[in-house]
C-alpha positions as CSV (number, residue, x, y, z in Angstrom):
1,M,37.3,-19.6,70.1
2,E,34.4,-17.3,70.8
3,A,36.6,-15.6,73.6
4,F,39.5,-14.9,71.4
5,S,37.1,-13.7,68.7
6,N,35.6,-11.3,71.3
7,F,39.1,-10.2,72.1
8,V,40.1,-9.6,68.4
9,N,37.2,-7.5,68.0
10,A,37.8,-5.3,70.8
11,A,41.1,-5.0,69.8
12,G,40.6,-3.7,66.5
13,A,38.2,-1.4,67.7
14,F,40.5,0.1,70.2
15,I,43.3,0.1,67.4
16,W,41.0,1.9,64.8
17,G,39.3,4.3,67.3
18,P,39.7,7.9,67.7
19,V,43.2,8.1,68.9
20,M,44.2,6.4,65.5
21,L,41.8,8.4,63.4
22,I,43.4,11.5,65.0
23,L,47.1,10.5,64.4
24,L,46.4,9.4,60.9
25,G,44.4,12.7,60.2
26,G,46.8,15.0,62.3
27,T,50.0,13.5,60.5
28,G,48.5,14.3,57.1
29,L,47.4,17.6,58.1
30,F,51.0,18.6,59.9
31,L,52.6,17.4,56.7
32,T,50.4,19.2,54.3
33,I,51.1,22.4,56.5
34,G,54.7,21.6,56.4
35,L,54.9,21.2,52.7
36,R,52.8,24.7,52.3
37,G,50.2,22.9,50.3
38,M,52.4,21.4,48.1
39,S,50.6,17.9,47.7
40,L,47.3,19.9,46.7
41,T,49.1,22.6,44.4
42,K,51.2,20.3,42.4
43,I,48.5,18.2,41.3
44,G,49.1,19.1,37.7
45,F,52.9,18.6,38.0
46,A,52.3,15.2,39.4
47,F,50.1,14.1,36.5
48,R,52.8,15.5,33.9
49,A,55.3,13.8,35.9
50,L,53.3,10.1,35.7
51,W,52.8,10.8,32.0
52,R,56.4,11.3,31.6
53,G,57.1,8.3,34.0
54,R,55.9,5.8,31.4
55,T,59.3,5.2,30.8
56,A,62.8,5.9,32.9
57,P,66.5,6.0,31.8
58,E,68.2,2.7,31.9
59,D,71.0,4.3,33.8
60,H,68.9,5.2,36.9
61,A,68.9,3.1,39.6
62,G,65.7,0.9,40.2
63,H,63.9,-2.0,38.4
64,I,60.4,-0.7,37.2
65,T,59.2,2.8,35.7
66,P,57.4,5.5,38.0
67,F,54.1,4.7,36.1
68,N,54.5,0.9,36.9
69,A,55.4,1.7,40.4
70,L,52.1,3.5,40.7
71,S,50.4,1.3,39.0
72,T,51.6,-1.6,41.5
73,A,50.6,0.5,44.5
74,L,47.2,1.2,42.8
75,A,46.9,-2.8,42.3
76,A,46.9,-3.1,46.0
77,T,45.0,-0.1,47.2
78,I,42.2,-0.1,44.4
79,G,40.3,-3.3,45.8
80,T,37.0,-3.9,47.7
81,G,37.4,-1.0,49.7
82,N,36.3,1.2,46.7
83,I,33.0,-0.9,46.2
84,A,32.1,-2.5,49.6
85,G,34.1,-0.1,51.8
86,V,32.5,3.2,50.7
87,A,29.0,1.5,50.6
88,T,29.8,0.2,54.1
89,A,30.9,3.7,55.2
90,I,27.6,5.4,53.9
91,Y,25.5,2.4,55.5
92,L,27.0,3.1,58.9
93,G,27.6,6.8,58.9
94,G,25.2,8.1,56.3
95,P,26.2,10.5,53.2
96,G,28.1,12.4,55.1
97,A,30.8,9.9,55.3
98,A,31.9,10.6,51.9
99,F,32.7,14.0,52.6
100,W,35.1,13.1,55.4
101,M,36.7,10.4,53.1
102,W,37.3,13.4,50.7
103,M,38.9,15.1,53.7
104,T,41.2,12.1,54.5
105,A,42.2,11.8,51.0
106,L,43.1,15.5,50.7
107,V,45.7,15.3,53.8
108,G,46.5,11.8,53.1
109,M,48.0,13.0,49.7
110,A,50.8,14.9,51.9
111,T,51.2,11.5,53.7
112,K,51.9,9.3,50.9
113,Y,54.0,11.9,49.3
114,G,56.4,11.8,52.4
115,E,56.2,8.1,52.3
116,C,57.3,7.6,48.8
117,V,60.2,10.5,49.0
118,L,61.7,8.7,52.1
119,A,61.2,5.1,50.5
120,V,63.5,6.3,47.4
121,K,65.9,8.3,49.7
122,Y,66.7,5.7,52.2
123,R,66.1,2.5,49.9
124,E,68.9,-0.5,49.8
125,Q,70.1,-3.0,47.5
126,D,69.8,-6.7,48.6
127,E,71.9,-9.4,47.9
128,L,70.2,-10.4,44.8
129,G,70.7,-6.8,43.3
130,N,67.1,-5.7,44.0
131,Y,66.4,-2.2,45.3
132,V,64.2,-2.5,48.1
133,G,62.6,0.0,50.7
134,G,59.7,1.2,52.8
135,P,59.1,2.1,56.2
136,M,61.5,-0.5,57.9
137,Y,64.4,0.9,55.6
138,Y,63.6,4.7,56.2
139,I,63.3,4.0,59.9
140,K,66.5,2.1,59.9
141,N,68.5,4.2,57.7
142,G,66.8,7.5,58.7
143,L,66.5,7.2,62.3
144,G,69.3,5.0,63.0
145,P,70.0,1.8,64.8
146,K,68.2,2.6,68.0
147,W,64.9,2.8,66.2
148,M,65.5,-0.7,64.7
149,W,63.1,-2.5,66.8
150,L,60.4,0.0,65.3
151,A,61.2,-1.2,61.6
152,W,61.0,-4.6,63.0
153,L,57.7,-4.2,64.4
154,F,56.5,-2.8,60.9
155,A,57.8,-5.8,59.0
156,F,56.5,-8.1,61.4
157,F,52.8,-6.6,61.4
158,G,52.8,-6.3,57.2
159,T,54.3,-10.1,57.3
160,F,51.2,-11.2,58.5
161,A,48.9,-8.6,57.7
162,A,49.4,-9.5,54.2
163,F,47.9,-12.8,54.5
164,G,44.6,-11.7,55.7
165,I,43.8,-8.4,54.3
166,G,45.6,-8.7,51.1
167,N,45.1,-12.4,50.5
168,A,42.5,-14.6,51.8
169,V,39.8,-12.1,52.3
170,Q,40.2,-10.9,48.7
171,A,40.5,-14.3,47.2
172,N,36.9,-15.3,48.9
173,S,35.4,-12.1,47.7
174,V,36.5,-13.0,44.0
175,A,35.2,-16.8,44.5
176,Q,32.1,-15.8,46.0
177,A,31.2,-13.0,43.5
178,A,32.1,-15.5,40.7
179,N,29.8,-18.1,42.1
180,D,27.0,-16.1,43.1
181,H,26.8,-14.4,39.8
182,F,28.4,-16.6,37.1
183,G,27.9,-20.0,38.6
184,V,31.7,-20.7,38.9
185,P,32.5,-23.3,41.4
186,L,34.6,-21.9,44.5
187,W,37.3,-24.7,43.9
188,L,37.8,-23.7,40.4
189,S,37.8,-20.0,41.1
190,G,40.7,-20.8,43.8
191,L,42.5,-22.8,41.2
192,L,42.4,-20.1,38.5
193,M,43.5,-17.5,41.1
194,V,46.4,-19.8,42.3
195,V,47.7,-20.2,38.6
196,F,47.3,-16.5,37.5
197,T,48.9,-15.3,40.8
198,A,51.9,-17.5,40.6
199,V,52.7,-16.6,37.1
200,V,52.8,-13.1,38.1
201,I,54.8,-13.1,41.5
202,I,57.2,-15.5,40.2
203,G,58.5,-13.0,37.9
204,G,59.0,-10.7,40.7
205,I,58.3,-6.5,40.7
206,K,59.2,-6.3,37.2
207,R,56.7,-8.7,36.0
208,L,54.2,-7.3,38.6
209,G,54.8,-3.8,37.4
210,E,54.2,-4.7,34.0
211,V,51.1,-6.5,34.5
212,S,49.8,-3.9,36.9
213,G,50.7,-1.1,34.6
214,K,48.1,-2.6,32.0
215,L,45.4,-4.0,34.2
216,V,45.3,-1.3,36.7
217,P,44.4,1.5,34.3
218,F,42.1,-0.4,32.3
219,M,39.9,-1.7,35.3
220,A,39.9,1.7,37.0
221,V,39.1,3.7,33.8
222,A,36.2,1.0,33.0
223,Y,34.8,1.5,36.5
224,V,34.7,5.1,36.4
225,I,33.2,5.4,32.8
226,G,30.4,2.9,34.2
227,A,29.6,5.3,37.0
228,L,30.1,8.7,34.9
229,I,27.2,7.3,32.6
230,I,25.1,7.1,35.6
231,I,26.0,10.5,36.9
232,I,25.5,12.1,33.6
233,V,22.1,10.5,32.6
234,N,21.0,11.7,36.2
235,I,23.2,15.1,36.2
236,E,20.0,17.0,37.5
237,Q,20.4,15.3,40.7
238,L,24.0,16.0,41.2
239,P,23.9,19.3,42.9
240,A,21.4,17.6,45.5
241,A,23.4,14.8,45.9
242,V,26.7,16.9,46.8
243,S,24.6,19.0,49.1
244,L,23.3,16.1,51.0
245,I,26.8,14.8,51.5
246,V,28.5,18.2,52.7
247,T,25.2,19.0,54.7
248,D,25.0,15.4,56.5
249,A,28.9,15.5,57.0
250,F,28.2,18.4,59.9
251,T,24.4,17.5,60.8
252,G,24.2,13.7,61.1
253,T,21.6,11.7,59.3
254,A,18.0,11.1,60.5
255,A,16.7,7.7,60.2
256,A,14.9,7.1,56.7
257,G,13.8,4.0,55.1
258,G,16.3,1.2,56.4
259,F,18.7,3.5,57.3
260,A,19.3,3.6,61.1
261,G,20.3,7.4,61.4
262,S,24.0,8.3,62.3
263,T,25.5,11.4,64.1
264,V,28.4,13.7,63.0
265,W,30.8,11.5,64.7
266,L,29.5,8.3,63.2
267,A,30.0,10.0,59.8
268,M,33.6,11.1,60.4
269,R,34.6,7.9,62.0
270,Y,33.6,5.7,59.3
271,G,34.4,8.0,56.2
272,V,38.1,8.6,57.7
273,A,38.2,4.8,58.5
274,R,37.1,3.6,55.2
275,G,39.1,6.4,53.3
276,V,42.5,5.0,55.1
277,F,41.5,1.4,54.6
278,S,40.9,2.3,50.5
279,N,43.7,4.5,49.7
280,E,46.3,3.2,52.5
281,A,47.8,6.5,53.1
282,G,49.7,6.3,56.4
283,L,49.9,2.7,56.5
284,G,53.1,2.5,54.8
285,T,52.4,-0.3,52.2
286,A,52.7,2.0,48.9
287,P,56.2,3.3,49.5
288,I,57.2,-0.6,49.4
289,A,56.4,-0.6,45.8
290,H,57.9,2.9,45.1
291,A,61.0,2.0,46.5
292,A,61.7,-0.3,43.4
293,V,61.1,2.4,41.0
294,R,64.0,3.4,38.2
295,T,64.4,6.8,39.5
296,N,67.2,9.0,41.0
297,D,64.7,11.7,42.2
298,P,62.8,11.2,45.5
299,V,60.6,14.4,45.1
300,M,59.4,13.5,41.5
301,Q,58.5,9.9,42.7
302,G,56.8,11.5,45.6
303,C,54.7,13.3,43.5
304,V,53.6,10.3,41.4
305,G,52.9,8.6,44.4
306,M,50.7,10.9,46.1
307,L,48.3,10.4,43.0
308,G,47.6,7.1,44.4
309,T,45.5,8.4,46.9
310,F,44.1,11.0,44.7
311,I,42.8,8.4,42.0
312,D,41.8,5.9,44.4
313,T,39.6,7.9,46.6
314,I,38.9,11.4,45.0
315,I,38.1,9.8,41.7
316,V,37.2,5.8,42.1
317,C,35.5,6.0,45.5
318,S,33.8,9.2,44.7
319,M,32.1,7.4,41.7
320,T,31.1,4.9,44.1
321,A,29.5,7.6,46.5
322,L,28.0,9.7,44.2
323,V,26.3,6.7,42.5
324,I,24.9,5.3,45.6
325,V,23.5,8.8,46.9
326,M,22.4,9.8,43.4
327,T,20.2,6.8,42.9
328,G,18.5,7.2,46.5
329,V,19.4,3.7,47.7
330,W,21.7,4.6,50.3
331,N,19.0,4.3,52.8
332,S,17.5,0.9,51.5
333,G,18.9,-1.2,54.1
334,E,21.6,-2.9,51.9
335,T,25.3,-2.6,52.8
336,S,28.5,-3.4,51.4
337,A,28.9,-4.6,48.0
338,S,25.3,-5.4,47.9
339,L,24.6,-1.7,48.3
340,S,27.0,-0.6,45.4
341,T,25.7,-3.4,43.3
342,L,22.0,-2.3,43.8
343,A,23.1,1.4,42.9
344,F,24.2,0.3,39.9
345,D,21.6,-2.1,38.9
346,T,18.9,0.6,39.8
347,A,20.5,3.0,37.2
348,L,21.9,0.6,34.5
349,G,19.9,-2.8,35.2
350,T,22.1,-5.9,34.1
351,F,25.0,-3.7,32.6
352,G,25.5,-1.7,35.7
353,R,25.3,-5.0,38.0
354,L,28.0,-6.4,35.5
355,V,30.2,-3.3,36.0
356,V,30.2,-3.8,39.8
357,V,30.6,-7.6,39.8
358,V,33.7,-7.4,37.1
359,G,35.1,-4.5,39.1
360,L,35.0,-6.2,42.2
361,L,36.7,-9.3,40.7
362,L,39.4,-7.4,39.1
363,F,40.0,-5.1,42.0
364,A,40.3,-8.0,44.5
365,Y,42.7,-10.1,42.3
366,T,45.0,-7.1,42.0
367,T,45.0,-6.4,45.6
368,I,46.3,-9.9,45.8
369,L,49.3,-9.3,43.6
370,G,50.1,-5.9,45.2
371,W,50.0,-7.1,48.6
372,S,52.1,-10.4,47.8
373,Y,54.9,-7.7,47.1
374,Y,54.3,-6.0,50.3
375,G,54.3,-9.0,52.6
376,E,57.2,-10.8,50.5
377,R,59.2,-7.2,51.4
378,C,58.6,-7.4,55.2
379,A,59.3,-11.0,55.4
380,Q,62.5,-10.5,53.9
381,Y,63.6,-7.6,56.1
382,I,63.1,-10.3,59.0
383,F,64.4,-13.3,57.6
384,G,66.6,-12.4,54.6
385,V,66.4,-13.1,50.8
386,W,65.9,-16.9,51.5
387,V,62.4,-16.6,52.4
388,I,61.4,-15.2,49.2
389,K,60.6,-18.3,47.5
390,P,58.9,-19.9,50.3
391,Y,56.7,-17.2,50.9
392,R,55.4,-17.3,47.2
393,V,54.8,-20.6,47.8
394,V,52.8,-20.1,50.9
395,W,51.0,-17.0,49.3
396,V,49.7,-18.9,46.5
397,L,48.3,-22.0,48.7
398,V,46.4,-19.2,51.0
399,V,44.9,-18.0,47.7
400,F,43.3,-21.3,47.3
401,V,42.2,-21.8,51.2
402,G,40.8,-18.4,51.3
403,A,38.6,-18.8,48.0
404,Y,37.4,-22.2,49.1
405,F,36.9,-22.1,52.9
406,K,34.7,-19.3,54.7
407,E,35.0,-21.1,58.0
408,H,36.4,-18.3,60.7
409,L,37.1,-16.0,57.5
410,E,35.4,-13.1,59.6
411,L,38.1,-13.8,62.3
412,V,40.9,-13.8,59.7
413,W,39.6,-10.4,58.5
414,N,39.5,-9.0,62.1
415,I,42.8,-10.5,62.8
416,S,44.6,-8.8,59.7
417,D,42.6,-5.5,60.1
418,A,44.1,-4.9,63.8
419,L,47.6,-5.9,62.5
420,N,47.0,-3.5,59.5
421,G,46.2,-0.8,62.0
422,L,49.2,-1.7,63.9
423,M,51.5,-1.2,60.8
424,A,50.4,2.3,60.7
425,I,51.8,3.0,64.2
426,P,55.5,2.7,63.2
427,N,55.3,4.5,59.9
428,L,53.5,7.5,61.3
429,I,56.2,7.9,64.1
430,A,59.1,7.6,61.2
431,L,57.1,10.2,59.2
432,L,56.8,12.6,62.0
433,L,60.5,12.1,63.1
434,L,61.9,12.5,59.4
435,S,59.4,15.4,58.5
436,G,62.2,17.8,58.5
437,T,64.1,16.1,56.1
438,I,60.9,15.6,53.8
439,F,60.2,19.2,54.1
440,K,63.9,20.2,53.3
441,I,64.3,18.0,50.2
442,T,60.8,19.2,48.8
443,R,61.8,23.0,49.3
444,E,65.4,22.4,47.7
445,Y,63.7,20.5,44.8
446,F,61.4,23.3,44.1
447,A,63.8,26.0,44.6
448,N,66.4,24.8,42.3
449,R,63.5,24.2,39.7
450,K,63.3,28.0,39.5
451,Q,66.7,28.6,38.5
452,P,67.9,28.4,35.0
């Protein structure tokens, strides 16, 4: 088992090494340039589209509103990465990691835009009448039969990665946090999550979209407000904190307190890696949710979709990073969720700790919901619609197992982390090969909007 574990660790390190980070960042930069910066200049337009997207015409193809599609995608992306992941990046790469996390998000918005445009354009309707899409479908329908193997690989990796990174690990985070802070037995947390998860996913994408549309905005706003209180109370420290983040991104960080020090490369590596882990731009997951949206407009949904990266990283992750740096605990020697908890506790006491714990509980639970849909759609692509019900049954059983058992959990995390990285490769290849289609659709759309 130890030999296998070492192999998995080495594979994960290789998959998420410099080549992958360059491919992810390079694809985002290429799309940003090809779109002539549209993903940055049209943020206001995107928020207006999101506001209008609370409802959708009944005669449009699809099942859920644009707002609920984004909420479903955010349910999966706003998770432990926003609390534990950001803290880990700063612990390993110093405050400068936050800067590279921001840069990754800015180019990642173009990646997410392209994914969602293609998801709507090349989606299909299955035998049950559901609209399905995502990388496997835009590879299949956009690139043609000779690329079907690439679509299959994405679906294969996604089917199994979901059980780890989107299920067992998240369920364990919820159960451990509830046990550590509220004394809730692990078995009880697991049982409650099984019930709440089953009630939601049994209703399919419509119920998932409705629940996400209510829960995600609430939890994100509550967490951001808690962080904003700390920032406003300590507003005089904000300029120094931002300056430290930017400076350290290009100079590295000297050892201080419990911090071992880092280089520019470490800041870049962990900032980019944790940024991608958090917002999933380039992994190809979010377009699976956006393909179910009730719309006939790929560009409009692409604009709504790219807000997922903006909200997840530029807003939510930034709150965590700024609080950690401003409270001065970034070099305390703590890491992961413990570092975030220490930062909020230092500033707000018990209330601050409660913000992090409740945020972690809700973020991890909604990640379980969002990834259940991703994994289900990947499995459906390979096996057909018959697999949907069995997949849901296995999914809720794994929720309980993940909550209650800790043995080999790290191995499960590392395997799913490697599979998660492998998902990105077919998707990024497809985005680059279909980039001409993305650019053409976008130019035509905005050119026509200028006409009376």
